[in-house]
C-alpha positions in Angstrom: 1.9 -40.1 -8.9 3.0 -38.5 -12.1 2.0 -35.3 -10.9 3.5 -35.4 -7.2 7.2 -34.2 -8.4 5.3 -31.1 -10.1 3.1 -30.1 -7.1 5.8 -30.7 -4.7 7.8 -28.1 -7.1 5.0 -25.5 -7.4 4.4 -26.0 -3.4 8.2 -25.2 -3.1 8.1 -21.9 -5.1 5.1 -20.4 -3.6 6.6 -21.4 0.0 9.5 -19.2 -1.3 7.1 -16.5 -2.2 5.0 -17.1 0.6 8.7 -15.8 2.3 9.5 -13.1 0.5 6.4 -11.6 1.2 6.7 -12.1 5.1 10.6 -10.8 4.7 9.5 -7.7 2.8 6.6 -6.9 5.3 8.7 -6.9 8.1 11.7 -5.0 6.8 10.1 -2.2 5.9 9.4 0.4 8.8 5.8 0.1 9.4 3.3 2.9 8.4 -0.2 2.3 10.2 -3.0 1.0 8.3 -5.9 2.4 7.2 -8.9 1.2 8.9 -11.6 2.7 7.1 -12.9 3.5 3.5 -12.4 7.2 3.1 -14.4 9.5 0.2 -12.7 12.3 -1.2 -13.9 15.5 -1.1 -16.9 16.3 -3.6 -16.1 18.7 -6.3 -13.3 21.0 -6.5 -13.4 22.7 -3.1 -9.7 24.2 -3.1 -8.4 27.2 -4.9 -5.2 26.0 -7.0 -2.4 27.7 -5.2 1.6 26.7 -5.2 2.8 23.5 -3.6 5.6 24.5 -1.8 8.0 27.0 -0.1 11.5 25.7 0.4 13.9 28.0 2.7 16.1 25.6 2.9 17.0 24.6 -0.9 15.9 21.0 -0.7 13.7 21.0 -3.9 16.2 20.1 -6.4 13.9 18.3 -8.9 10.4 20.3 -8.6 8.6 17.7 -10.9 8.8 14.8 -8.6 7.2 16.7 -5.7 5.1 18.0 -7.7 3.8 15.3 -9.4 3.3 13.3 -6.0 1.4 15.9 -4.8 -1.0 16.7 -7.1 -1.7 12.6 -7.3 -2.9 13.1 -3.3 -4.7 16.1 -4.2 -6.2 14.0 -6.8 -7.0 11.1 -4.9 -8.5 13.2 -2.1 -9.6 16.5 -3.4 -7.4 18.4 -0.6 -4.5 20.5 -2.4 -1.3 20.0 0.0 1.1 22.5 0.7 4.7 21.5 2.1 6.6 24.8 3.9 10.4 23.3 4.5 12.0 25.5 7.3 14.9 25.4 10.1 13.2 28.4 12.5 9.9 30.0 12.9 10.2 33.6 12.9 14.2 33.7 13.4 13.6 31.2 16.3 15.5 27.5 15.8 13.9 26.1 18.7 9.9 27.0 19.0 7.9 25.4 21.2 4.9 23.1 20.1 2.4 26.0 20.9 4.7 28.5 18.4 4.6 25.9 16.0 0.6 25.3 16.0 0.2 28.6 16.1 2.4 29.8 13.3 1.0 27.0 10.9 -2.6 28.4 11.7 -1.7 31.9 11.0 0.3 30.7 7.9 -2.9 28.6 6.8 -5.3 32.2 6.9 -2.1 33.8 5.1 -1.7 31.5 2.4 -5.3 30.0 1.5 -9.2 31.7 0.7 -10.6 27.8 0.8 -11.1 25.3 3.6 -9.7 22.2 1.4 -6.1 22.6 2.0 -3.5 20.8 4.0 -0.3 23.0 5.6 2.4 20.8 6.0 5.7 22.1 7.9 8.5 20.0 7.6 11.1 21.5 10.6 14.7 20.5 10.3 17.6 22.2 12.3 20.3 21.1 14.0 20.1 17.6 12.9 16.8 17.3 14.4 13.4 17.3 12.8 9.8 17.3 13.0 6.1 18.0 11.2 3.6 20.0 12.2 0.0 21.0 10.2 -3.0 22.9 9.7 -6.3 21.9 8.3 -8.9 23.7 6.9 -12.3 22.9 8.0 -13.5 20.4 5.1 -9.8 18.9 5.1 -10.9 18.1 8.5 -13.7 15.8 7.6 -11.5 13.9 5.4 -7.8 14.0 7.3 -8.3 12.7 11.0 -5.9 11.7 13.2 -5.5 8.1 11.5 -4.8 9.9 8.2 -2.5 12.4 9.5 -0.2 9.8 11.1 -0.1 7.7 7.6 1.5 10.9 6.0 3.6 11.3 9.3 4.7 7.4 9.0 5.6 7.7 5.3 7.6 10.9 5.6 9.7 9.1 8.6 10.3 6.2 6.3 11.6 8.0 3.3 13.5 10.2 5.6 15.9 8.0 5.7 15.9 6.5 2.5 17.9 7.1 -0.7 15.5 9.4 -2.2 16.5 12.6 -2.6 14.6 15.7 -0.7 12.4 15.8 -4.1 11.5 12.9 -4.4 10.7 12.0 -0.9 8.2 14.5 -0.2 6.5 13.5 -3.2 6.5 10.2 -2.7 5.8 10.6 0.6 2.4 12.5 0.0 1.9 10.3 -3.5 1.8 7.0 -1.2 0.3 8.1 1.7 -2.7 9.2 -0.3 -2.8 5.8 -1.8 -3.0 4.3 1.5 -5.7 6.1 3.3 -7.9 6.0 0.4 -8.3 2.3 1.0 -9.0 -0.1 3.6 -5.1 -1.7 4.5 -4.9 -5.4 3.7 -2.7 -7.1 6.9 0.7 -8.6 5.5 -0.8 -11.8 5.2 -3.6 -11.5 3.3 -1.5 -12.1 0.0 0.1 -15.3 1.7 -3.8 -16.4 2.6 -4.4 -15.9 -0.8 -1.1 -18.0 -1.9 -2.3 -21.0 0.4 -5.6 -21.2 -1.1 -4.5 -21.1 -4.1 -2.3 -23.9 -3.6 -5.0 -26.3 -1.6 -7.2 -25.3 -4.7 -4.4 -26.8 -6.9 -3.9 -30.0 -4.6 -7.7 -30.8 -4.6 -7.6 -30.6 -8.9 -4.6 -32.6 -8.6 -5.9 -35.3 -6.3 -9.4 -35.1 -8.3 -7.6 -35.6 -11.9 -5.4 -38.4 -10.4 -8.4 -40.4 -9.2 -10.2 -40.1 -12.4 -7.2 -41.2 -14.1 -6.9 -44.3 -12.1 -10.8 -44.5 -12.5 -10.2 -44.5 -16.1 -6.8 -46.9 -16.4 -8.9 -49.3 -14.1 -12.3 -49.3 -16.1 -9.7 -49.8 -19.5 -8.0 -52.8 -18.1 -11.4 -54.5 -16.7 -12.6 -53.9 -20.7 -9.2 -55.6 -22.1 -10.0 -58.5 -19.6 -13.9 -59.3 -20.4 -12.5 -59.0 -24.5 -9.4 -61.1 -23.7 -11.6 -63.7 -21.4 -12.1 -67.6 -23.0 -15.3 -67.6 -24.2 -16.2 -70.7 -21.2 -15.3 -68.2 -18.8 -18.1 -66.0 -19.6 -21.0 -65.7 -17.4 -24.1 -67.1 -19.4 -26.7 -65.1 -21.2 -30.1 -65.1 -20.2 
């Protein structure tokens, strides 16, 4: 029973941790899960290029942006390239087809390999959107799910405290980490904590019973030693 207050205290702390984990999981704007284990492209199939074109003068911290994009490249074997613009050939309100055709043309213009990801960050009049073009090798890894993960991180960080350089670099870096592993559900760490609580409870019960048995055994031995000789059972 001496262990009970400590056990209750531990349980309270663990419950608070579980509540914190749950709160954090639902407070963030959702980024969709990665449901498959992806393998990076083997070898170095890309021809190294620059990392961005900035037509809106957003990039004030080149190192933050390029650090995140290099991380993406190291994790996936695909080199990303971001183009920041507010118009497509002078058009501030292009159609979806114009976006797609322009991205494909830019890919062919900029790269001599099939292992790049061309990512257009378009913003005009307070409205923004993302468009992309892929090389044939990049398509092996970057399926719809992976591309949506990148999109989700851009959506999440667009409204964050990060500046534009940090936002883009971090979006690529975190997207790479997520897409290159299978996403554990939010309750996974909570489940681990609860299993830990159960294991701890089992250990406390075990040692408490063991302690009681030792006390009872010690008391029985003491009773035998202190009993009058006439009360002892006869020896045969």
